[in-house]
C-alpha positions as CSV (number, residue, x, y, z in Angstrom):
1,X,0.6,53.3,-64.6
2,X,-1.3,55.3,-67.2
3,X,-1.7,59.0,-67.4
4,X,-5.2,59.8,-66.1
5,X,-5.5,62.7,-68.6
6,X,-4.3,61.3,-71.9
7,X,-4.3,57.6,-71.0
8,X,-0.6,57.3,-72.2
9,X,1.4,54.5,-70.6
10,X,4.0,55.9,-68.2
11,X,7.2,54.0,-67.5
12,X,9.4,54.6,-64.5
13,X,8.8,57.3,-61.9
14,X,8.5,60.4,-64.1
15,X,6.8,63.3,-62.3
16,X,5.1,64.6,-65.5
17,X,3.5,62.8,-68.4
18,X,5.9,63.0,-71.5
19,X,2.9,63.4,-73.8
20,X,0.6,65.9,-72.1
21,X,2.7,67.2,-69.2
22,X,0.2,66.1,-66.5
23,X,1.5,66.1,-62.9
24,X,1.7,62.4,-62.1
25,X,3.1,62.8,-58.5
26,X,-0.4,63.8,-57.1
27,X,-1.9,60.7,-58.7
28,X,0.6,58.4,-57.2
29,X,-0.1,59.9,-53.7
30,X,-3.8,59.4,-54.2
31,X,-3.3,55.8,-55.3
32,X,-1.1,55.1,-52.2
33,X,-3.7,56.6,-49.9
34,X,-6.4,54.5,-51.6
35,X,-4.4,51.3,-51.2
36,X,-3.7,52.1,-47.6
37,X,-7.3,52.7,-46.9
38,X,-8.3,49.4,-48.6
39,X,-5.6,47.6,-46.5
40,X,-6.8,49.1,-43.3
41,X,-10.4,48.1,-44.1
42,X,-9.2,44.5,-44.6
43,X,-7.3,44.4,-41.3
44,X,-10.4,45.9,-39.5
45,X,-12.6,43.2,-41.0
46,X,-10.2,40.4,-39.9
47,X,-10.1,41.9,-36.4
48,X,-13.9,42.1,-36.3
49,X,-14.1,38.4,-37.3
50,X,-11.6,37.4,-34.7
51,X,-13.5,39.4,-32.0
52,X,-16.8,37.7,-33.0
53,X,-15.1,34.2,-32.9
54,X,-13.6,34.9,-29.4
55,X,-17.0,36.2,-28.2
56,X,-18.7,33.0,-29.4
57,X,-16.0,30.8,-27.7
58,X,-16.5,32.8,-24.5
59,X,-20.2,32.3,-24.5
60,X,-19.8,28.5,-25.2
61,X,-17.3,28.2,-22.3
62,X,-19.6,30.1,-19.9
63,X,-22.4,27.8,-21.0
64,X,-20.3,24.6,-20.4
65,X,-19.2,25.8,-17.0
66,X,-22.8,26.6,-16.0
67,X,-24.0,23.3,-17.2
68,X,-21.3,21.4,-15.3
69,X,-21.9,23.4,-12.2
70,X,-25.6,22.6,-12.3
71,X,-25.0,18.9,-12.9
72,X,-22.2,18.9,-10.2
73,X,-24.6,20.3,-7.6
74,X,-27.2,17.8,-8.5
75,X,-24.7,15.0,-8.3
76,X,-23.4,16.3,-5.0
77,X,-27.0,16.4,-3.6
78,X,-27.6,12.9,-5.0
79,X,-24.4,11.7,-3.3
80,X,-25.4,13.3,0.0
81,X,-28.8,11.7,-0.2
82,X,-27.2,8.4,-1.0
83,X,-24.9,8.6,2.0
84,X,-27.8,9.6,4.3
85,X,-29.8,6.6,3.0
86,X,-26.9,4.3,3.5
87,X,-26.4,5.6,7.1
88,X,-30.1,5.0,7.8
89,X,-30.2,1.5,6.3
90,X,-26.8,0.1,7.2
91,X,-25.7,2.6,10.0
92,X,-22.0,2.4,8.9
93,X,-19.6,4.6,10.8
94,X,-15.8,4.8,11.2
95,X,-14.1,4.5,14.6
96,X,-11.8,7.4,15.2
97,X,-9.0,7.4,17.9
98,X,-10.4,4.3,19.5
99,X,-13.8,5.8,20.1
100,X,-16.8,4.2,18.5
101,X,-19.6,6.6,18.1
102,X,-22.3,4.1,17.3
103,X,-22.7,0.4,16.4
104,X,-21.8,-0.5,12.8
105,X,-23.8,-3.1,11.0
106,X,-22.1,-5.1,8.3
107,X,-23.2,-8.0,6.0
108,X,-22.0,-11.5,6.9
109,X,-19.5,-11.3,4.1
110,X,-18.1,-8.0,5.2
111,X,-17.7,-9.3,8.8
112,X,-15.3,-12.0,7.5
113,X,-13.0,-9.4,5.8
114,X,-10.1,-7.7,7.4
115,X,-10.0,-4.1,6.1
116,X,-6.9,-3.0,8.0
117,X,-4.9,-6.3,7.8
118,X,-4.2,-6.5,11.5
119,X,-5.2,-10.1,11.9
120,X,-8.7,-9.3,13.2
121,X,-11.8,-9.7,11.1
122,X,-14.2,-6.8,10.8
123,X,-16.6,-8.8,12.9
124,X,-14.0,-9.2,15.6
125,X,-13.3,-5.5,15.4
126,X,-16.9,-4.7,16.0
127,X,-16.9,-7.1,19.0
128,X,-13.8,-5.5,20.6
129,X,-14.8,-1.9,19.7
130,X,-11.7,-1.3,17.6
131,X,-11.3,0.6,14.4
132,X,-11.6,-1.8,11.4
133,X,-9.9,0.8,9.2
134,X,-6.8,1.1,11.5
135,X,-4.4,-1.6,12.6
136,X,-3.5,0.4,15.7
137,X,-6.8,1.9,17.1
138,X,-5.3,3.7,20.1
139,X,-2.1,4.9,18.3
140,X,0.3,3.5,20.9
141,X,2.4,1.6,18.4
142,X,1.0,-1.9,19.2
143,X,-1.1,-3.8,16.7
144,X,-4.7,-4.4,17.8
145,X,-4.5,-8.1,17.3
146,X,-1.3,-8.3,19.4
147,X,-2.9,-6.2,22.2
148,X,-5.9,-8.5,22.4
149,X,-4.4,-11.9,21.8
150,X,-0.7,-11.5,22.9
151,X,-0.4,-8.8,25.5
152,X,-4.0,-8.9,26.9
153,X,-4.1,-5.1,26.9
154,X,-6.9,-2.7,25.9
155,X,-6.5,-1.9,22.1
156,X,-8.7,1.2,22.5
157,X,-6.6,2.9,25.2
158,X,-3.2,4.4,24.8
159,X,-2.4,3.4,28.3
160,X,-4.4,0.4,29.6
161,X,-3.6,1.3,33.2
162,X,-4.3,5.0,32.7
163,X,-1.0,6.1,34.1
164,X,0.2,8.0,31.1
165,X,2.8,5.4,30.1
166,X,1.8,3.8,26.8
167,X,1.3,0.1,26.4
168,X,4.1,0.1,23.8
169,X,6.6,1.6,26.2
170,X,5.7,-0.9,28.9
171,X,6.2,-3.7,26.5
172,X,9.6,-2.4,25.5
173,X,10.6,-1.9,29.1
174,X,9.2,-5.3,30.2
175,X,6.7,-3.7,32.6
176,X,3.3,-5.0,33.6
177,X,0.7,-3.4,31.2
178,X,-2.2,-3.3,33.6
179,X,-0.1,-2.0,36.5
180,X,0.1,1.7,37.3
181,X,3.5,3.3,37.5
182,X,4.7,6.7,38.4
183,X,6.6,8.3,35.4
184,X,9.2,9.6,37.9
185,X,10.1,6.0,38.8
186,X,10.4,4.9,35.1
187,X,13.4,6.8,33.9
188,X,14.1,7.4,30.1
189,X,17.4,6.0,28.8
190,X,19.9,7.5,26.4
191,X,19.7,6.4,22.8
192,X,22.6,6.0,20.3
193,X,21.2,7.2,17.0
194,X,24.4,6.9,15.0
195,X,28.2,6.8,15.6
196,X,28.2,10.6,16.2
197,X,24.7,11.3,17.5
198,X,23.6,10.5,21.0
199,X,20.1,11.3,22.3
200,X,19.3,12.0,25.9
201,X,15.5,12.1,26.1
202,X,13.7,14.2,28.7
203,X,10.8,11.7,29.0
204,X,9.7,8.2,27.9
205,X,7.7,9.5,25.0
206,X,10.8,11.1,23.5
207,X,12.8,7.9,24.0
208,X,10.4,5.6,22.3
209,X,8.5,7.8,19.8
210,X,11.0,10.6,19.1
211,X,14.2,10.8,17.1
212,X,16.3,12.4,14.5
213,X,15.8,12.3,10.7
214,X,18.8,13.1,8.4
215,X,18.7,14.5,4.9
216,X,21.3,15.7,2.3
217,X,24.2,18.1,2.7
218,X,23.2,21.7,2.3
219,X,25.3,22.8,-0.6
220,X,24.0,26.4,-0.4
221,X,25.9,27.1,2.8
222,X,28.4,24.2,2.4
223,X,27.3,22.4,5.5
224,X,29.9,20.0,7.1
225,X,27.2,17.4,8.0
226,X,23.8,16.3,6.8
227,X,20.8,18.5,7.5
228,X,18.6,17.0,10.3
229,X,15.2,17.4,11.8
230,X,14.0,16.4,15.3
231,X,10.8,14.5,15.5
232,X,8.6,14.2,18.6
233,X,11.6,14.7,20.9
234,X,12.5,16.8,23.9
235,X,15.8,16.6,25.6
236,X,19.5,16.9,24.8
237,X,21.3,15.9,21.6
238,X,25.0,15.3,21.6
239,X,26.4,15.7,18.1
240,X,30.1,14.9,17.7
241,X,31.4,17.0,14.8
242,X,35.1,16.6,15.9
243,X,35.5,20.3,15.0
244,X,35.8,23.1,17.6
245,X,34.7,25.6,15.0
246,X,31.3,23.9,14.3
247,X,28.2,26.0,14.7
248,X,24.5,25.1,14.5
249,X,22.1,27.0,12.3
250,X,18.4,26.9,11.7
251,X,17.3,27.0,8.1
252,X,14.0,28.7,7.2
253,X,13.5,28.7,3.5
254,X,16.7,30.2,2.1
255,X,17.5,32.1,5.3
256,X,19.8,31.0,8.1
257,X,20.2,32.0,11.7
258,X,22.3,30.6,14.5
259,X,20.4,28.3,16.9
260,X,20.3,29.7,20.4
261,X,20.2,26.7,22.7
262,X,23.5,24.9,22.1
263,X,27.2,25.1,22.8
264,X,30.3,23.5,21.3
265,X,32.3,21.5,23.8
266,X,35.6,20.5,22.2
267,X,34.0,19.5,18.9
268,X,30.7,18.1,20.4
269,X,27.6,20.2,20.0
270,X,25.4,20.0,23.1
271,X,21.9,20.8,21.7
272,X,18.9,21.5,24.0
273,X,15.6,20.6,22.2
274,X,12.1,21.6,23.3
275,X,8.8,21.0,21.5
276,X,9.0,24.2,19.5
277,X,12.3,23.0,18.0
278,X,10.7,19.9,16.4
279,X,10.4,19.7,12.6
280,X,13.0,22.5,12.1
281,X,15.9,22.2,9.7
282,X,19.2,22.1,11.6
283,X,22.3,22.8,9.6
284,X,25.9,22.3,10.9
285,X,28.7,24.3,9.3
286,X,31.7,26.4,10.5
287,X,32.0,30.0,11.5
288,X,34.2,30.7,8.5
289,X,31.7,29.2,6.0
290,X,28.8,31.0,7.6
291,X,30.6,34.4,7.3
292,X,31.4,33.6,3.6
293,X,27.8,32.9,3.0
294,X,26.6,36.1,4.6
295,X,29.1,38.2,2.7
296,X,28.0,36.9,-0.8
C-alpha cells in the first residue's frame, strides 16, 4: 500500500510511515471496511437476481398450471358430452352383477366378438342377458357358456333354484341345479388343505369358496410356521404344529397379540374362525419366542 499523506510505498505491516510518520493502521481499517461493504453489496445484488429469477419461475409455473387446468376442464366436459352423445346414439351399457339395466345396441361386427372370452359372442350375451365384460355374470364360479350350454342353469342367478345354494356348489356335489334343497340337509364336508392343516367349514360357502393362504415365515418374531390368512371362511381350522408350546398370534402392522379363540391340544391348534377373523395375519410361534420378542 502507499502512504495516503506522502504517497511513499509502504512494505510489510508497519503501523507508521517511515518517511512522514503517518498512522497507517487507521487507513488499513478503513480499507477493510470499504472492501467488506463492496463485498456485501455484491452478495446483495446476487441475492436480488436470484429472487427475481425464482419469482419469474413461480409466475410461469402458476400460468402453466392454470392453462392446464382450464384445458383439462374443457377436455373433461368434451369427454362427458361425447359419452352422453354415445349413450344417446348407441345406448351402450355394462351389465353389473347379472342385472341388465337397459338394452345394449352393438354393430354387427361387435356382436360377433367375445369381449370376455367365455365362448359366447357379444350378440349371444345380449340375447341371454349376461355381462359381455365378465365370463361369470352371477359370480357363482361357473362360466356363462357352461351354464347355458352344459348345465342348463341360469347364468344371471347365483342360485338358479333360489335356495341359497350356488350352482357351482350343486355341480360339485352332483345335485340337481333347478331343484330346491334345504341347506340343513346338504352338509359341508371337511377339507384337507395340506399335510398339517385341516378345515372344518361351518357352511357350504366356506367349503367351496373359502380357504387358507400361506405366506413367508415371520422373521421378526421367529415364527415356527408360515404366516397365513383365512379367506371367505367360517368354521374350525385344525393346525398340527406337533409342538405343545405353540401359540397363535394376530399380527397388526408390527404389533402382535395372542388370538383369543383357539386352544393347543397336544400340539394341534384348534382355531375357531368367524367372519371378523378373515383377512387377518395369523402367526404361529412358541411362548418362549413371544416372551423374548416382548422383552426386546
